[in-house]
N, C-alpha and C positions, 0 to 999 in steps of 0.2 A: 714313665717307666713301666716296662712290662711286668705283669704279675710273675712273681718268683714262685717256683713250684715247691716251696717248703713252707712250713708253718712256723709262726713266732714261738720262741721258747725262752725260758729264763733259766735254763740249766747250762752252766759252764763247767766242762769236765777238767780243763787244765788252764792254769793261768797263762801259759805261753800261747794259747789259742788266739789271744788278742794282739800278738806282736808279729804278725806276718808282714811281708813287704807291702802288700796292698793296704793293710791297716795302718802302717806307718805313714802312708800318703794321707790317710784320713786325719791322723794326728797333726801332720804338718799344715794341711789346709784349714783345719778347725782352729789351729793356733792363730792364724791371721784374723779369723772372725773374732776370736777371743780378745785379741789386742785392740781391734777396732771398737769392740764393745766398751772397753775401758776409757775410750776417748770421748764418749758421749757426754756433753756438758750437763751439769746438774741444774743449771738455771733455765734450761729449755722448758717451754710449756708442757704440761703432762700429756696433752693430746699429741704433740709432735714426738715426744719421747715414746709414747705407746706405739706409734706407727713404726718408729725405728726398731723398737724391741721385737715387734712382730716380724719385721723384715729380717732381723738378725736370726730369729728362731727358724724362719724358713730357710735361711742360708745354711744353718747347721744341718737341717734335715736334708737339704739338697746334696750336701757333701756325703751324708750318710747313704742316701739312695744311690749316688754314683758309685760309692764303694761297694754296695751290695751288688750292683750290676756287674762290676768288674769281677768280684768274687764268684758270682754265678757263672759268668762266661768261662772262667778258668776251671771251675768245677765240672762244666759240661765237656770241655775239650780235652781235659787231661785223661791219660790212660792209666794213671796211678789211682787205684780205688781208695787208698788211704788218704791221699791228698784231696780227692773229691769229697770224701766223707768229712774231713776236717774243715774244708771250705764251706761245705753245706751247713755244718754246725755253726760256723761263724756268721753265715747269712741269716740263720734262724735267730741268733742272738741279736744281730743288728736290726732285724725285722721287729723284734720285740721292743728294742730300744726306740726305734722310730715310731712305732705304734704308741708307746707311752709318751714320748716327747710331743707328738702331734696332738694328743689329747690334752696334755698340759698347756700347750699353746692355745688351744681353743678355750679351755676353762679358766686358766689363770692369767695368761699374758694378754690375749685378745679380749678375754672376759666378755664374750657376747651375751647380750641380754635376751629375754624371752622373745620368741619369733625368729631372731637372727640365730639363736643358739642351735635350733634344729637344722638350719641350713649348713652350719659349720659341721655338725655331727654327721650329716649326710655325706659331705665331702670327705670326712674322716673315714667313714665306712667304705665309700666308693674307692678311695685310694688303696685301702688295704684289702679289698675284695674285688679285684679287677678282672678275675678270670671270666666273668660274664662276656666281656668283649671278645675274648678268644673263642668262646663257645658260639657267640653270635656270628663271628667270621666263618667258623666251620659250617654252621647251619646255612648261611647265605651262599656259601660256595657250592653247596650240594645241588643236585639236579632239580629237586623239588623241596625248597626250604620248609614249607608247611607240613610236609610228610616226613621230615627228618625226625629221628627219635629224640633229639634234644631240643626240638622247636619250642614246646610249651615250657620247658625249663628256662629257656632264654627269656621268653615273654614274662614269666613269673619273676625271674631275677631282676629284670628291668623295673617291674612294678615295685618289688620289695626295696629297691634302692631309690624309689621316687623318680625314676627316669621315664616319665610318662610319654615324652615325645618318641623315644626309641621303642617303647612298648607298642605305641600306636602304629609306627612304621612296620614293626614286625607282624602285627596283627593284620595289616593290609595284605600281606602275603597269603594269609589264610582265606581272605575274602575272595580272592581270585579262584581259589580251589573249591570254595563252598558258596557259590552265589545264592543258593536258597536261604542261607543264614544271614544275608546281607542286612536285614532289618535289626536282628539281634546284635550283630557286630557293630552297626552304626550307633546303637544305643550305648554299647560299651565304649566305643570311641568317643562319644559325647561325654560320658562320665569321666574318662581319663583326661580328655582335653579341658574340661571345666574345673578340674581339681585346683583350688586356689593355692598359690605359692606366695608366701610373704616376701615383699620387696622392701628391705630396710631403707633404701634410698628414695622410695616413692612417697606419694602424698597420703597413702592409706595408713591410718593408725592401726595399732595392734588390735584394738577393740573392733574396728570395722572389718579387719581381716577375719577375726574370730567369728563374727556374725555371718560373713560370706561363706566361711568354711563350714559352719553348722548347717546352712541352707543346702550346700552341696552334699553334706553327709546325710541329710534327710532324703535327698534324691536317691542316694545309694541304697539307703534302708528301704525306700519305696520299691526300688528295683528288685530287692530280695523278697520283700513281702508279697509282691504280685507275681512272683515266679517268672520274671522276664527272661532269666537265663537257665531255667530248670532243664531245658532240653540239651544243654551242653555243659557237662561237668567242669570243663576247664574255665569257661567264662563265669560260671556260678562261683567257682573257687576264687577267681580274681575279684568278683563283686564282694564276697565275704571278707577278703583281705582289705579291700577299700573301706569296708564298714568297720574295720578294726576287730574282727572276730579273732580272739586269742587262740582258740583251738585251730582255726584255719592257718594262722601264722605258725603255730608250733608244728603243724603237719609238714611245714617246709624246712625242718631242721637241717636237712642235707644241703639245701640251697643257701640257707642263712649262714651255716657253718659255725657261728659263735653266738654266745649269749648277748654280746654287746651289739651285734648286727640285729638280733631280735629286738633288743632294747630300742634301737633307733627306728626300726620298722614299726614297732608298737607306738612309739611317740608320733611318728609321721601320720598314722591312720587313726589315732585316738586322742592325742594331746599335743597338737603342733605348736601351741604357744607356751610350752613347758618353760618354767623359769629355772635358773641355775640351782636355786635352793631346793627344788623339788626332785632333782635328778637322783639323789641318793635313794629315795623311796622306790623309784621305778627300777633303778639299777639292781637293788637287792632282790626285788620280787622277780625280775627277769632272770637273774642268775639262778634263783631257786626253781623257777618254772622250766628253764631250758636245760640245766645241767642235772643229770641223773646221778652222777657220782656223789659220794658223801661229803668229800672235802674239796674246797676250791684249790686250784693250782696257784703258785706264787704270782703268775701274771694276772690271774683273776683278782687276787687281793690288792695288787698294785692299782689296777684299773678301778676297783671299788673305792679304794682310798681317794683316788682322784675325783671320782663322782661325788664323794662326800666332802670334797674341798679340803682334805687333810694333807696339805703339802708336805709337812714334816714326815708323815707316815709314808707317803710316796717315796721320799728320799731315803728313808730308813729301810723300807722293804727292797728298794732297788739296790741299796748297798749290800744287803744280805744275799739277794738272789743272783746278782750279776757278777759279783766277785771282782769287778774291775772298776776303777774310779774315774775313767774318762767321762762317761755319761753323767754320773752323779756330780762330778766337779763342775762340768760345764753348765748343766741344767741349774744347779744351785747358784752358780755365779750369775746366770741370767735372771733367775727369780729374785735374787738379792738386789740386782739393779732395778728391778720392777717394784721394789719395796714390798714384796709379798712375804718375806720371812720376818717373823716377829719374835723378839728376844724373850718375851714372857713365856713362850712355849718352851724355849730352851731351859728356863729355870725349873720347869717341871721335873726334868730328869735329875737335876741336882737335888731337889727336895726329896725325890724318891730314895736317894742314897744317904739321907740324914736320918739315922735310926731313931733318934729320940724326939725331936721336934719337927721333923720334916713334914709329916702329915698335917700337923696343926698349921704350920706356916703356909702350906699349899692351899689348905681350905680358906685361909684368910686372903691369900693372893687371888684365888678364883673369885671370891666375892667382890673384889675391886677391879676385875677385868671388865671394861665397858663392852656391852653387847650392841655395837652400832648396827650390825647387819645380821641376817639369819645365817649367812655363811660363817661369820665369826662365832655365832652362838653354837653352831654345829661342831666347830672345832673344840670349843670349851667343853661342850657336852660329851664329846667322845673321850676326852681326857678324864672326865669325872666318871663316866661309865666304866672305863678300863680299870679304875681304881676303887670301884664299888662305893663311890661317894654319893649315896642315895639322896641325902638331904640337899646337896648342891644340884643334883640332877633335877629334882622336883622344883627347886627354886628357879633355875634357868628356864625350864619348860613353862612354868607359870608366868614368868615375866614375858616370854615371847608369845604365849597364848593371849595374854591380856593386850599386848601391843597389836597383835594381828586382829583381835576383835575390835579394838578402837579404830583400826583402819578398814573395818568391814571385810576383812579377808577371812571368811568363815572356814574355808578348807584348811588354811594354815593354822588357824586358831584351834580347830578340832584336832589336827595332827599333833600339835604341841601339848594339848591337854591330855590326849591319850598317852603320850610319852611320859607325862607327869603323873599318870594314874590318878588324876584329879576328877573324881566322880561328879562333884558339885559343878565344876566348871564345864565338864563335858555335857552335863544336863542342860546348863544354860545355853551353850552353843547349839545343842540339838534343838532346843526350843526356837532359836533364831533361824535354823535351817527350815523348820516346819513353818514358821511365820513367813519366811521368804518364799516357800513353796505356795502357801495360801495366797500371797500377793501376786506372784508371777505365774503360777501354774506349772513351773518346772523346777527341778533341783539343780543347784550349782555344784561343782566339784563331784560329778558323778563317779569318777574313777576312784576317788578316795572312799566314798560311801559304799561303792560296790565291793571294795576290798577290805572292809573293816575286819572281817574274820572274827576271832575270839575277842578282839578289842571292844566289840559292841556290847559285851557283857559288863563293861565298866559301870554303866548306869542304866536304869530302866528306860529312860528317855532315849538314850543312844541305841538301846536294843530296838525300841520301836522305830526309830529313824531308819536303821538298817533293814528291819523287816518290812517297813512300809515301802522302802525303795525296792525291795525284792518283789513285793506285790506288783509294782508297776512294771518291773522287768518281766515277770511271768505273764502279765496281761499283754505286754508288747510282743511277746513270743507266741501269743494265741494259746497259751496254756491256761485256759479259763477255769477248769476244774481246780487246778492247784492254786490259782490266784484267789478263787472264791473261798477255798478252805483256809488259806492264810489270812484273808481279810476278816473272816468270821472269828478266827482264833485270836486275832489282835484285840477284839472287843470282849469276847467271852472269857479270855484268860486275864483280862484287865491289864494287858500290856499297853494298850492305847490310852492316853489321857482322855477323860470324859469330854474335855473341850474340843477334842478332835473327832468325836464319835460321828457328828453330823457329816463331816467331810468323808469319813469312811463309808457311811450309809449312802451318801451321794455317789461315791465311787462304785457302789454295788449296783447302781441303776443300769449302766450299760450291760452288766452281766445278767440282770433280771430281764432285760429286753431282748436277749439273744433268742434266736429261733429254737435252739437246743436248750433243754432245761439244764441249767448249771447248778443252781441251789436245790437240794432235795427238800422234801416237805419239812423234815426235822430242822434242817438248816434255816429254812424260811421262817419257821416258828421262832427260832432263836433271834433272827434279825428283827422280827416283829417285837419280840420282848425287849430287845435293846432299844428300838425306836420308842416304844411306849415308856420305858424306864427313863429315857433321855427327855422326852417331851413333857412328862409329868413334873420333872425337876425344873425344866426350863419355864413351864407355865407359872410355877411358883415365883421364879426370878422375875418374869415379865410383870406379874401382878404387883410386885414391889416397885416397879419402875414404869408407871403409866405413860409418860411422855414418848416412849420409844415405839410409837404406833407403826411407822414405816418398817422398822426392823421386824416387828411382830408379824406384819402382813407377809413379809418375805419368808419368814420362818414357817408360817402356816402353809404357804404355797409349796415349799419344799416337802413338808411333812405329808401333805395331801398327795403329792406326786409319788412319794415313797410308799404310802399306804396302798395306793392304787396298784403300783407295780408289784408290791409284795403279795397283795390279795390275788392278783392275776397269776403270779408265779406259783402261789400255794395251790390254787385250783388245778393248774396244769400238772404240777408235780404229783398231787394226790391221784389224779386220773392216771398218770403214767405209771406210778408205783402200784396202783391198784389193778392195772391191766396185766393179765397173764397171757403170754404168747403161747399159742397152741401149735 
């Protein structure tokens, strides 16, 4: 279907808007789909039923799209401005309905797992942001496509939608115009062509795909760090987008159009193996980052509820915002056939209207709801948070945090412990993150750690984890002076645990060995003091444990390397600071 030149809306001005002759055709055709749905046998295997339910959902959406096309055609050819406006409004409403339905199909009915989920979300965005094909056609029909004013917008739009083959074909037009830049263009073409795409039906596991994707991402970072594309701002911007640079993505607000397109693009270039239970976190942050207005629109709230897997809230918000029951009735019926509606959630509303004992009974019921999955836990948590049931919120979060930790899912465990405001457990998980870093040399769940924000103040160890990760980020961005200052403050302000001091001092080695003096004389003195303070206490511990000779030798080697580097840096810093330029 061609892109409709209207935006989705959830505002219906008159009830009669929904009862035009064209919409009556929609009702008649959807009725046949509804009747067919009721005949699906209950005893069919779940896998077969799921396939049929997805097919039925697509049929509903196909009817919706056909109706929108017909309404749009009538709105274009009519000479009556009032009719054109009315039909345009109806198209906007149906666009919003189809947008919501499609997302519900991806998240609830098809229930795609990590890896496959992003592929479905990309299809969702491409379907509802198809104007790039019209712009591409206009550019390609021009006399010199690479010189067309919309050329780079088309290339960027293809990249933002993950359509790398089309982006490469479009870039080839530029190579014929700029043969001198062929080397730089070939490097970009290689990066775009090598971007891994997960294949759910292939032999590659999700872990193998993740490793391959990270190798590719390192190549992109390398291209940025060595300024491979610095001479062309367009190619450098594409490289930043491929690297997942959020500022670069947000600069493309006009091309992205909506916060949920920004969400999918962010996931594509930063977290392609996103799991369904992680979506709510990214959705909330992307809405906050993308939208500058103070309050979300009704459509935003509906999509957010879907990303939080709160089916009942989706249905409730649609009932309020859309004013007509065709969509709500048919979607609810389909979800009910998929066994996605749970009666315990309906009981919540009834307890809300029991003035004397309703709250007590609700608290007791919540305690007995089994939390089989994170998705269900999020539903229960949302109910508790809306009713300020703080004790139940903490209990649910602690249960889920401990379960995630048992399964060695540190990111999820930390996220739940932060929601529980459990400082002790957050400290324990932060320790595990640091142990994991010492063992592997890299941090897992970088996106979560990078976006802790005020939550890092929950515990001292969590604060250190967040700040230590910030040190690595500053170092990776070649902001050596800021990195050195932060590293030193972690020790002198006693934020870092003493058990981690040696790791921090060893992290200072590359900074001490830079050609430019990074640590001043005073800062070097403080590092020396920290080293001597640490070694004096460690020598006492070693003396009490004579058999650990190998470990002692290794420690002595590290200390000697540090002393040598610190002495050299101190001498250079004193000379530099004592030199007065004339």
